[in-house]
N, C-alpha and C positions, 0 to 999 in steps of 0.2 A: 490818707485813706484812699484805697483803690476806687476808681470811678467806673461804675458799670455803664456801658454805652446805652443811650436811649433808643437806638435803632437796632433791630435784630441782626445777629450775625449768622444765624442758621435757623432751621426749623427742627423741632423735636420729633423724631420719627417714632412710630409705635412698635419698632422691632423688639423692644424690651418686654412687651406684653403680648406680642403676636402669638405666642405659644407658651404652654407650661407642661411639664411632665407629670405622669401619673403613676408610674410603676408598671403594672400590667393591667390590661383592660378589665379583667375579671373582678378587680377590686371595686369597680364602680357598680357592681351588683349589690354592694353593701351600703346601707343607709348612711353610715358615718362618713364614708368616702365621698358619696355624691353630695352630702351636705357641705363638705369642705369645698368641693368644686363650685357649688352654688354661691357660697360665701365669698370665695376668691374672685369669681366672675363679677359679683355684685360690687365688691369693694375696689377691685383693681382693674377690671375690664379685660381680662384675658380673652383672646379671640379664638384660639384653638388649643387642643390638648392632645398629647402624644403618649403612647404607652406600648410596652411589649405585649406579646402573648395573644394577639388576635386569634391565632390558630392553635393556641394551647388547649389541652384537654378540658380545662375548666370552663371554656367557652362552648365546647361541644358542637362545633360546626360540622365536622365531617364524621360520619358513622359508616362502618363497614361490617357487613354480616355475611357469613358463608352458610348456605343451606343446601344440602345435597350436592356439595361441590361447586355450587354457583356463588360467585362473589357479587354482592349487592352493595352499592354505594348510595347513601342518602345524606342529605345536607339538612342541618337544623340551624335556624337563625334566631331562635327564641331569645337566647341570652345576648347575642350581638345587638338585636333590636332593642332590648331593654337598656343596654348601655348607651347606645347612640341616641335613643329617645331621651334619656336622662340628660345627655350632653346638650342636645338641642333645646330642651326645656330650660336648662340652666343658662342658655345664651352663648354656648361655645360649640365649635365644630371640631371633628377629629382630624388630626394628621395621622394617616394610616400607616403604621409600620407593619410590613408583611413578615410574620414570624411568630413563634418559632415553628419547627416542623412538626406537624401532627404525627403521633406515633405510628399510625397506619400507613403513612407515606414515607417514613424515615428510612434511611439506609443504614442506620446504626442506633445504638442506645446511649450515646454520650449526651449528658444533660448539663445544664447550668442552673444555679440557684436552688434554694430550698424547695421551690415549687416545680423544679425539674422541667425546664424548657429544653426541648430537644434541639441540638445544635448541628445535626448532620444534614447533608444534602438530601434531596428527595431520591428515593430509589427509582422513581419513575417521573421524569420531568413532565411528561404529558399529563399525568394525574395531578401534579402540583399546579400546572397552568390551568387545568380545568377547575381546581379548587378556587384559584384566584378569580377566574372569570365568572364562575357561578356566584361567588360572593359579591362581586361588583355589580353583576346584573340584578341580584336581589336588592342591593342597596338602591340602585336606580329605580327599580319597580316600587320600592317603598317610599323613597324620599324625592324622586324626580331627578332626571339627568342633570339639569342645570345646577342643582344643589350639589350633587355628589361629585361631579367633575371638578368642583372648586376645592375639594379636599386633597391636599398633596399626598403622594404615596411614596414611602421609602421602602427600598428593597433590603430587608434584613437589618441587622444591628451589629456594628463593630466587627466585621468579618476579618479584620487584621489580627484579632486576638483569638488564640486557641480556645479560650473559655467560651467564646460565642460562635465560632465557626470551626468545624472539624479540621484540625491541623492548620488553621488559618490559611487554607489552600487558596491562593490568589486566582489561579486559573479556574478553579471550580466556582469561586464567587462570580467571576466574570461571566461564566456560563449561566449561573443562576440569574444574574442581573439581566443579561440579554434576553433569555427566554421569558423571564417574568415581565420585563418592560414591553416586549412585543405582544405578549398576551394581554396586557392591560390596554395597550393602544388598539388592539383588535376589538375590544369592547366599545371604546369611545376614544377617538383620537385626541379629544380635548383633555383627557386625564393628564395631570402633571406628575411625572414619575422621576425619581432621582435616587442617588446614592453617592458615594459608597459608604456613607455613615461611619466615618473613621474615628477611632479613638485618638487621644493625644499621643504624640510620639510616633506617628505612623505616616508622616508626610512623604516617605519614600514610596507610598502607594499611589500618589497622585499621578506621576508621569506614566506608569504603565496603565493606569485606569484611563487616562485621557487618550493614550495611544490605542487602547483597545476600542474605545468609543469611536475614534476617528477611523480605525481600520474596518470595523464591522458596521458602522452606521446605526448602532443600537440606539433606540430612543432615549433622550435625556432632556429634562426640562429644568432641573435644578441640581445642585450638589449639596451634600451635607456632611457635617463632621461634629465631633464633640470636643469639649474643652474643660479641663480641670487643672488645678495648680498645686496639688498636694504631692508630697514626697512619699517614699516607701512607708508602708504601714508598720507601726510598732505595736504589736499585739499585746493586749492584756485580756483577762477573762471578760468576755462579752463586750469587747470594744477595741478600738485602736486610737493611737495618737499619731499625728503626722505634722511635719513642717509644711509651710506654704511658700510658694514663690511670691514675687510682687504682684499686686492686683493687675498691673499693666500687662503681665504675662497672659492673662485671660483675653484681654483686648487684642494683643498681638496674635493669639491663636485664631480669633475671629477673622482676622485679615488674611490669613494664609491661603485659603482656597482661591480667592480672587487673584492673588499674586501667582499661584500655580497655574491658573487657567489662562493667564495673559499670553497673548500671541498664539493661542491654540484655537481649534474649532469650537471650544467650549467657552471662550472668553465672553464675559458679560452675563453668564447664567446666574440666576438668583442663588444666594448661599443661605442655607438654613443651618444654624448651630442648634441641632435638635436636642442637645443636652449640654448643660454646663453647671458647675458649682465650684466651691472651694475644694473639698475632699470628694473623692469618688467612692468613699465608703459610707454605707448606711448606718454605721455605728460609731461615728466620730463626733464627740461632744461639741466640736467647734460649730456645728450646724445650729446648735441651740442658743448661741451666744450673741451678745451685742457686737462683739468683735466681728462676727461673720457679716453683720449688716454694714458696719463701717467699712469693712474690706470690700464689699460688693457695691457700695455706693458709687464710686467712680466708674465701675463697670456698667451699671445701669445708666448713669448719666452720659457716658461717652461711647458705649459700645456700639450704638447705632451709627456713629460717625464712620465706622468701617464699611458701611454700605450693605451689611447683611440684611436679608429679608426678615430674619427672626433669630433671636437667641433665647432658648427655652430653658428656664430654671428647672432643675431636677431635684425635688418634685413639689407638688402642691400640698401633699398630706403625708403624715407619718403612718397612715394606714398603708402599709408597705411591708413586704415580707421576703426580700431577697435572701436575707440571712436567717429567716425564720420569724416566728412571732416575737415582737419586741418584748424585752424583759422588764421595761419600766416605762412610765409615761414619757419622761425625758430620757432618751437613750442614744442621742446623736443622730437621729433619723434625718433624712433629706428634707422632710416636709416643712413648708412654710407654716403649717398648722399641726398641732399635736393631735393624737386621739382626743376626742372631745372638743376639737376645734379651738384650742387656745392659741392665739397668735404668738409666734416667736418674734424676736426683734427684726429678723429679715422680712417677715410678713409686713411689718410696719414700713420698712424701706419701700416695698412695692406700693403700699397704700399711699405713702408720701409722694412717690413718683406719679401716681394717678392724679394727684392734685396739681401737677405741673401744667403750665400753659404751653401753647404751640410755638410761640416765638422765643428762641434762645437769645438772651441778652449777654450772658457771660458764662464761661466755664472756667474752672480752675482745679487745682489739686485738692481743694476742700469745699467746693461749692458749685451749684448750678442755679442760675437765675433765669426765670422765664416770665413771660407776660401773656395774660389771657386776652382774648378779643375785646373784653369789656374794660380792659386797662389795668385790672388788678394784678399784682405781682405775686408769684409763688417762687420761693427760694428753698432749695435743699442744701443743707450744709452738713459736713461730717468731719469727724476726727480722723485725719489720715493715718493709716497703718501701713506697715512695710511688708507684712507677710512673715516676719520672724516671730518666734514664740514669745519674745520679750517686747513689750511696748511701753512707752512712757507712762508713768503713773499720773503725770500732770494732765491737765486739760488742754484745750486749744482755743484760740481766739480768731474769729473771723470779723474783719472790718470792711465794710462796703458802703459806698455812696450809691443809693438805689434811685433810679428815675421813677417818679410817680406823678402823673398828671393830675393836679387837683380838680380839673374840670370834669374828670370822670366820676366824681362823687355824685350820688343820687341827690336830687334837690326837691323832688315832689313832696310838698307838705313840710319842708324843712325851714321855711322862712316866710315872712309876710309878703304877699304879692306886691310887686312894684318897688320893693326895697332890695338892696344888694344882699346876696347870700352871705352868711358869716364865713370867716376864713376857714379853709379846710384843713384837716389834720389827717394823719394816717392811723387807721385802726390796724393794729398788729396782733395777729394770732400766731402763737408758737406752740408746736407740739414737740416733745422731747422723748427720746428713747436712748438709754445708755446702760451702763453696768448695773444701775440700781432702779432707774425710772422706766416704767413701761416694760418691765422685764420679768416675765413669769418664771424663767429659768432660775434667776437669782432667788425669787421667792420660794421656789421648789427646793433649792439648796438650803435655804434658811429653815424650811420645814423639816430638814433631815433627810431629804431625797426619798420620800415614800414611793415605792414602786407603783402602787395602785392607790392614789389619793382618795380619801373619803369624799363624799358629796360636799361637805363643808370646805374641805381643802380645795376641791375643784372650783368652788365658788370664789374662794380667795385668790386662786391662781388666775381666774378670768379677770378679777378686779386688778390684780397686779400687772396684767398684760395691757392695761389701758395706758396709752401715752400720756405723759404729764402735759397739761394744757394751761397756758396763761394768755391773758389779753392785756394789751397796753395801748397807749396812743403816743405818737411821735409827731413833732412838727414837720410840715412840708415847707422847705425853704428853697426857693428858686426851682420848684418842681423836682426836688430831691429829698430823700430821707437818709440821714447818716445813721447807719446801723452797726452796732457792736454786739457780737454774739459770743458768749463764753460757753464753750462746749466741754462737758466732762469727758472722762476717758471713754473711748469707744462710742461716742455719741453720734446719733443722726438726729437732725432737727428739721422740721418743716416750718417755715415762716411765710405767712401770707399777709400782704400789705394792701389795704384798700383805702382809697381816699374817701373821707367821710365828712359830712356837713352836720354841724351842731343843730339839731332840731328841737332843742329844749325850749319849752314854752316859757314866756316871761314870768308867769305866775308860779313856776316851779320852785319849791323850797324844800330840798331834801332834809334840811335840819329839823323839819317838823315831823319827820317819820320817827316813830318810837324806836329807840335803839340806835339812832344815827350816831356815828363816831364823831367826837369833837377833838379838836387839836389839844 
């Protein structure tokens, strides 16, 4: 049986929950979306949130009117304030993505998504920079400079793709980046600004971007990129299917920016992976499955070892409309939570990670073992998957010898003063999610896949989404607990071990309780 060391081998960083994606900012004007944010922050502890569309028409920040030939520009922050107020009230701060281009400033009419985000450069860079500066100054006036300058600012989104930046024009993006970054620093030099916010498969942009920064001295405080592992989309009506690469491929992508910066003037800058997931499509059913959770388990467990400042799951909620209004409750959306805030298996993965301790005792291809300051152990285990469409139908066994100090057991009131405490044991709590347990998607399939479940069906789906929970006790021998975990297909499981002292009073006789089971 593999022996888990009793001394820490590393510290568990918070990069895995430092940020989460939201779709576009305007979605947080809806009660269902902000309720999802509140739930995720409370259960998981996300620290910041990032979305597109701060300058989109549905936020209504810039308004232009012409009267008698005179052009009048006004700014309105009513909706932006509502969104950011709701974030701060939920306990999360924004990572500000600057985009897309307001129609009144755009040089063309090319758009992306169902909600038509304009992807063209500004017709007037001075007007664009004024918009950025006026917005930041308003935020400072409302929330205070010390607060607002702590919010990282990304310039645009995936400019290497023609769907997000007109012709994927590299020189034009570099111009946008420099003008925008200098405008931001002119408001307050403490702002943290970064880019180039690259999509997967665009690492050829790193060298020219670095050379541009070195040549111009454009301000930069961090770099950012995105990471996905899915292959080409195989379209069906209202959805896609895609193959996936190995989970390690996500972690490898996290590590690329630091490697590209090495030996340059940008070496050592923080790296934000401001979007990642398995599939880049918002209509891929893999997102709803336990497979998705098992696939991402090693990514959450080990992604922080790459040194990234954050890696941000895309997204928190299925209240999301890149391809239009969803056709059904489960539709392959990115969200950790469905409409109506039913947790998907991947949500439980994040919640399980939130139960981990700070000291890492062991990592492997099927487990992460941590210890909390009070001595109790939290273990995440998962069924390893390869990224291929076919996975073994059998389960998976994890055997570990876990260190657990019996002296960490609480003793107050547990024994007669002046007498030795009874021998300690381990109280073991286990939560399980797999293809059948804690899985609302499977329950929805069993119901016949109703596009709009009834209230009764929604109640049953919430019940089905609860992880299966059991409690047992194990002996502590030589400050160790030998643990054998059998995991079903695509399972993730959270096991928490706490040393406990038997506080049963000597007069206790459970056999006298009516209904007590007899051998």
